[in-house]
Backbone atoms as SQL, in Angstrom:
CREATE TABLE atoms (id INTEGER PRIMARY KEY, chain TEXT, resi INTEGER, resn TEXT, atom TEXT, x REAL, y REAL, z REAL);
INSERT INTO atoms VALUES
  (1, 'A', 1, 'MET', 'N', -20.070, -2.550, 23.189),
  (2, 'A', 1, 'MET', 'CA', -19.756, -1.142, 23.374),
  (3, 'A', 1, 'MET', 'C', -18.998, -0.649, 22.139),
  (4, 'A', 2, 'THR', 'N', -19.465, 0.405, 21.528),
  (5, 'A', 2, 'THR', 'CA', -18.802, 0.926, 20.337),
  (6, 'A', 2, 'THR', 'C', -17.911, 2.100, 20.700),
  (7, 'A', 3, 'LYS', 'N', -16.859, 2.195, 19.954),
  (8, 'A', 3, 'LYS', 'CA', -15.920, 3.280, 20.169),
  (9, 'A', 3, 'LYS', 'C', -16.444, 4.522, 19.444),
  (10, 'A', 4, 'GLU', 'N', -16.494, 5.640, 20.128),
  (11, 'A', 4, 'GLU', 'CA', -16.987, 6.864, 19.507),
  (12, 'A', 4, 'GLU', 'C', -15.980, 7.367, 18.488),
  (13, 'A', 5, 'GLN', 'N', -16.496, 7.780, 17.342),
  (14, 'A', 5, 'GLN', 'CA', -15.654, 8.345, 16.303),
  (15, 'A', 5, 'GLN', 'C', -15.368, 9.809, 16.633),
  (16, 'A', 6, 'PRO', 'N', -14.134, 10.246, 16.403),
  (17, 'A', 6, 'PRO', 'CA', -13.848, 11.663, 16.648),
  (18, 'A', 6, 'PRO', 'C', -14.583, 12.521, 15.623),
  (19, 'A', 7, 'GLU', 'N', -14.891, 13.727, 16.012),
  (20, 'A', 7, 'GLU', 'CA', -15.561, 14.653, 15.107),
  (21, 'A', 7, 'GLU', 'C', -14.626, 14.992, 13.955),
  (22, 'A', 8, 'ILE', 'N', -15.139, 14.929, 12.744),
  (23, 'A', 8, 'ILE', 'CA', -14.342, 15.246, 11.571),
  (24, 'A', 8, 'ILE', 'C', -14.561, 16.708, 11.215),
  (25, 'A', 9, 'ARG', 'N', -13.471, 17.450, 11.172),
  (26, 'A', 9, 'ARG', 'CA', -13.552, 18.865, 10.838),
  (27, 'A', 9, 'ARG', 'C', -13.362, 19.019, 9.336),
  (28, 'A', 10, 'THR', 'N', -14.239, 19.774, 8.723),
  (29, 'A', 10, 'THR', 'CA', -14.173, 19.929, 7.276),
  (30, 'A', 10, 'THR', 'C', -13.662, 21.294, 6.840),
  (31, 'A', 11, 'GLU', 'N', -13.468, 22.202, 7.762),
  (32, 'A', 11, 'GLU', 'CA', -12.984, 23.516, 7.361),
  (33, 'A', 11, 'GLU', 'C', -11.496, 23.419, 7.004),
  (34, 'A', 12, 'THR', 'N', -11.063, 24.252, 6.112),
  (35, 'A', 12, 'THR', 'CA', -9.664, 24.264, 5.709),
  (36, 'A', 12, 'THR', 'C', -9.040, 25.604, 6.031),
  (37, 'A', 13, 'CYS', 'N', -7.745, 25.582, 6.184),
  (38, 'A', 13, 'CYS', 'CA', -6.995, 26.806, 6.441),
  (39, 'A', 13, 'CYS', 'C', -6.145, 27.105, 5.214),
  (40, 'A', 14, 'GLN', 'N', -6.057, 28.345, 4.878),
  (41, 'A', 14, 'GLN', 'CA', -5.231, 28.759, 3.755),
  (42, 'A', 14, 'GLN', 'C', -3.889, 29.220, 4.304),
  (43, 'A', 15, 'ILE', 'N', -2.879, 28.369, 4.139),
  (44, 'A', 15, 'ILE', 'CA', -1.540, 28.692, 4.612),
  (45, 'A', 15, 'ILE', 'C', -0.588, 28.546, 3.432),
  (46, 'A', 16, 'GLU', 'N', 0.198, 29.550, 3.195),
  (47, 'A', 16, 'GLU', 'CA', 1.199, 29.460, 2.144),
  (48, 'A', 16, 'GLU', 'C', 2.545, 29.191, 2.786),
  (49, 'A', 17, 'LEU', 'N', 3.154, 28.074, 2.394),
  (50, 'A', 17, 'LEU', 'CA', 4.471, 27.728, 2.904),
  (51, 'A', 17, 'LEU', 'C', 5.520, 28.060, 1.861),
  (52, 'A', 18, 'PRO', 'N', 6.667, 28.525, 2.297),
  (53, 'A', 18, 'PRO', 'CA', 7.738, 28.772, 1.340),
  (54, 'A', 18, 'PRO', 'C', 8.140, 27.465, 0.638),
  (55, 'A', 19, 'GLN', 'N', 8.480, 27.556, -0.646),
  (56, 'A', 19, 'GLN', 'CA', 8.853, 26.382, -1.430),
  (57, 'A', 19, 'GLN', 'C', 10.001, 25.625, -0.775),
  (58, 'A', 20, 'ALA', 'N', 10.935, 26.318, -0.160),
  (59, 'A', 20, 'ALA', 'CA', 12.084, 25.673, 0.481),
  (60, 'A', 20, 'ALA', 'C', 11.639, 24.739, 1.604),
  (61, 'A', 21, 'ILE', 'N', 10.634, 25.130, 2.356),
  (62, 'A', 21, 'ILE', 'CA', 10.130, 24.279, 3.437),
  (63, 'A', 21, 'ILE', 'C', 9.466, 23.028, 2.856),
  (64, 'A', 22, 'ILE', 'N', 8.689, 23.206, 1.808),
  (65, 'A', 22, 'ILE', 'CA', 8.021, 22.070, 1.169),
  (66, 'A', 22, 'ILE', 'C', 9.058, 21.090, 0.629),
  (67, 'A', 23, 'GLU', 'N', 10.086, 21.598, -0.035),
  (68, 'A', 23, 'GLU', 'CA', 11.126, 20.740, -0.604),
  (69, 'A', 23, 'GLU', 'C', 11.914, 20.016, 0.482),
  (70, 'A', 24, 'THR', 'N', 12.219, 20.708, 1.569),
  (71, 'A', 24, 'THR', 'CA', 12.936, 20.078, 2.680),
  (72, 'A', 24, 'THR', 'C', 12.109, 18.952, 3.283),
  (73, 'A', 25, 'PHE', 'N', 10.830, 19.192, 3.477),
  (74, 'A', 25, 'PHE', 'CA', 9.945, 18.168, 4.016),
  (75, 'A', 25, 'PHE', 'C', 9.861, 16.978, 3.063),
  (76, 'A', 26, 'ALA', 'N', 9.756, 17.253, 1.767),
  (77, 'A', 26, 'ALA', 'CA', 9.683, 16.172, 0.772),
  (78, 'A', 26, 'ALA', 'C', 10.965, 15.345, 0.773),
  (79, 'A', 27, 'ARG', 'N', 12.120, 16.005, 0.899),
  (80, 'A', 27, 'ARG', 'CA', 13.393, 15.266, 0.940),
  (81, 'A', 27, 'ARG', 'C', 13.453, 14.321, 2.131),
  (82, 'A', 28, 'PHE', 'N', 12.814, 14.693, 3.215),
  (83, 'A', 28, 'PHE', 'CA', 12.751, 13.814, 4.383),
  (84, 'A', 28, 'PHE', 'C', 11.701, 12.722, 4.195),
  (85, 'A', 29, 'LEU', 'N', 10.527, 13.094, 3.713),
  (86, 'A', 29, 'LEU', 'CA', 9.385, 12.185, 3.699),
  (87, 'A', 29, 'LEU', 'C', 9.437, 11.117, 2.612),
  (88, 'A', 30, 'VAL', 'N', 9.861, 11.469, 1.421),
  (89, 'A', 30, 'VAL', 'CA', 9.845, 10.519, 0.303),
  (90, 'A', 30, 'VAL', 'C', 10.670, 9.263, 0.607),
  (91, 'A', 31, 'PRO', 'N', 11.899, 9.373, 1.102),
  (92, 'A', 31, 'PRO', 'CA', 12.646, 8.145, 1.411),
  (93, 'A', 31, 'PRO', 'C', 11.969, 7.280, 2.480),
  (94, 'A', 32, 'GLU', 'N', 11.304, 7.923, 3.438),
  (95, 'A', 32, 'GLU', 'CA', 10.596, 7.165, 4.476),
  (96, 'A', 32, 'GLU', 'C', 9.409, 6.409, 3.881),
  (97, 'A', 33, 'ILE', 'N', 8.689, 7.030, 2.969),
  (98, 'A', 33, 'ILE', 'CA', 7.566, 6.372, 2.300),
  (99, 'A', 33, 'ILE', 'C', 8.076, 5.194, 1.488),
  (100, 'A', 34, 'ARG', 'N', 9.175, 5.392, 0.767),
  (101, 'A', 34, 'ARG', 'CA', 9.753, 4.295, -0.026),
  (102, 'A', 34, 'ARG', 'C', 10.156, 3.127, 0.859),
  (103, 'A', 35, 'LYS', 'N', 10.793, 3.428, 1.998),
  (104, 'A', 35, 'LYS', 'CA', 11.187, 2.355, 2.921),
  (105, 'A', 35, 'LYS', 'C', 9.971, 1.568, 3.383),
  (106, 'A', 36, 'TYR', 'N', 8.897, 2.285, 3.700),
  (107, 'A', 36, 'TYR', 'CA', 7.683, 1.618, 4.169),
  (108, 'A', 36, 'TYR', 'C', 7.123, 0.693, 3.095),
  (109, 'A', 37, 'TYR', 'N', 7.002, 1.199, 1.861),
  (110, 'A', 37, 'TYR', 'CA', 6.424, 0.378, 0.799),
  (111, 'A', 37, 'TYR', 'C', 7.348, -0.740, 0.355),
  (112, 'A', 38, 'ASP', 'N', 8.633, -0.639, 0.639),
  (113, 'A', 38, 'ASP', 'CA', 9.561, -1.729, 0.352),
  (114, 'A', 38, 'ASP', 'C', 9.526, -2.814, 1.427),
  (115, 'A', 39, 'SER', 'N', 8.995, -2.492, 2.598),
  (116, 'A', 39, 'SER', 'CA', 8.939, -3.461, 3.693),
  (117, 'A', 39, 'SER', 'C', 7.827, -4.486, 3.449),
  (118, 'A', 40, 'GLU', 'N', 7.935, -5.620, 4.131),
  (119, 'A', 40, 'GLU', 'CA', 6.889, -6.659, 4.010),
  (120, 'A', 40, 'GLU', 'C', 5.529, -6.107, 4.417),
  (121, 'A', 41, 'GLN', 'N', 5.488, -5.396, 5.529),
  (122, 'A', 41, 'GLN', 'CA', 4.224, -4.846, 6.016),
  (123, 'A', 41, 'GLN', 'C', 3.639, -3.860, 5.011),
  (124, 'A', 42, 'GLY', 'N', 4.468, -2.993, 4.469),
  (125, 'A', 42, 'GLY', 'CA', 3.993, -2.017, 3.496),
  (126, 'A', 42, 'GLY', 'C', 3.456, -2.677, 2.239),
  (127, 'A', 43, 'GLN', 'N', 4.146, -3.709, 1.759),
  (128, 'A', 43, 'GLN', 'CA', 3.687, -4.408, 0.564),
  (129, 'A', 43, 'GLN', 'C', 2.366, -5.134, 0.830),
  (130, 'A', 44, 'ARG', 'N', 2.255, -5.723, 2.013),
  (131, 'A', 44, 'ARG', 'CA', 1.021, -6.437, 2.374),
  (132, 'A', 44, 'ARG', 'C', -0.158, -5.450, 2.473),
  (133, 'A', 45, 'GLU', 'N', 0.061, -4.340, 3.151),
  (134, 'A', 45, 'GLU', 'CA', -1.019, -3.360, 3.296),
  (135, 'A', 45, 'GLU', 'C', -1.391, -2.721, 1.962),
  (136, 'A', 46, 'PHE', 'N', -0.412, -2.518, 1.092),
  (137, 'A', 46, 'PHE', 'CA', -0.708, -1.957, -0.224),
  (138, 'A', 46, 'PHE', 'C', -1.533, -2.946, -1.042),
  (139, 'A', 47, 'ALA', 'N', -1.195, -4.238, -0.965),
  (140, 'A', 47, 'ALA', 'CA', -1.965, -5.257, -1.682),
  (141, 'A', 47, 'ALA', 'C', -3.399, -5.313, -1.146),
  (142, 'A', 48, 'GLU', 'N', -3.562, -5.190, 0.159),
  (143, 'A', 48, 'GLU', 'CA', -4.905, -5.177, 0.750),
  (144, 'A', 48, 'GLU', 'C', -5.679, -3.952, 0.276),
  (145, 'A', 49, 'TRP', 'N', -5.007, -2.813, 0.199),
  (146, 'A', 49, 'TRP', 'CA', -5.651, -1.588, -0.272),
  (147, 'A', 49, 'TRP', 'C', -6.083, -1.742, -1.725),
  (148, 'A', 50, 'GLN', 'N', -5.193, -2.333, -2.548),
  (149, 'A', 50, 'GLN', 'CA', -5.514, -2.541, -3.953),
  (150, 'A', 50, 'GLN', 'C', -6.752, -3.454, -4.093),
  (151, 'A', 51, 'ASP', 'N', -6.791, -4.521, -3.287),
  (152, 'A', 51, 'ASP', 'CA', -7.953, -5.421, -3.314),
  (153, 'A', 51, 'ASP', 'C', -9.228, -4.662, -2.961),
  (154, 'A', 52, 'ALA', 'N', -9.155, -3.836, -1.931),
  (155, 'A', 52, 'ALA', 'CA', -10.321, -3.064, -1.499),
  (156, 'A', 52, 'ALA', 'C', -10.755, -2.080, -2.592),
  (157, 'A', 53, 'GLN', 'N', -9.795, -1.473, -3.285),
  (158, 'A', 53, 'GLN', 'CA', -10.131, -0.536, -4.361),
  (159, 'A', 53, 'GLN', 'C', -10.802, -1.250, -5.519),
  (160, 'A', 54, 'GLY', 'N', -10.353, -2.457, -5.817),
  (161, 'A', 54, 'GLY', 'CA', -10.944, -3.223, -6.904),
  (162, 'A', 54, 'GLY', 'C', -12.362, -3.634, -6.599),
  (163, 'A', 55, 'LYS', 'N', -12.683, -3.845, -5.342),
  (164, 'A', 55, 'LYS', 'CA', -14.025, -4.260, -4.945),
  (165, 'A', 55, 'LYS', 'C', -15.011, -3.093, -4.934),
  (166, 'A', 56, 'THR', 'N', -14.495, -1.867, -4.802),
  (167, 'A', 56, 'THR', 'CA', -15.399, -0.721, -4.734),
  (168, 'A', 56, 'THR', 'C', -15.689, -0.119, -6.105),
  (169, 'A', 57, 'LYS', 'N', -14.962, -0.542, -7.119),
  (170, 'A', 57, 'LYS', 'CA', -15.172, 0.009, -8.468),
  (171, 'A', 57, 'LYS', 'C', -16.237, -0.761, -9.215);
């Protein structure tokens, strides 16, 4: 039995966000991304991604 893939929507919305909101979100998100990539799991998954990228080139 295969799992059905969700429908992928390709339309985009044009939304302009104030720069302050973008900067606030970045201040929250960047440290979380760094923590993830510093973790064992993040490093392992990044290495797997790098291997996959090397095989597709």
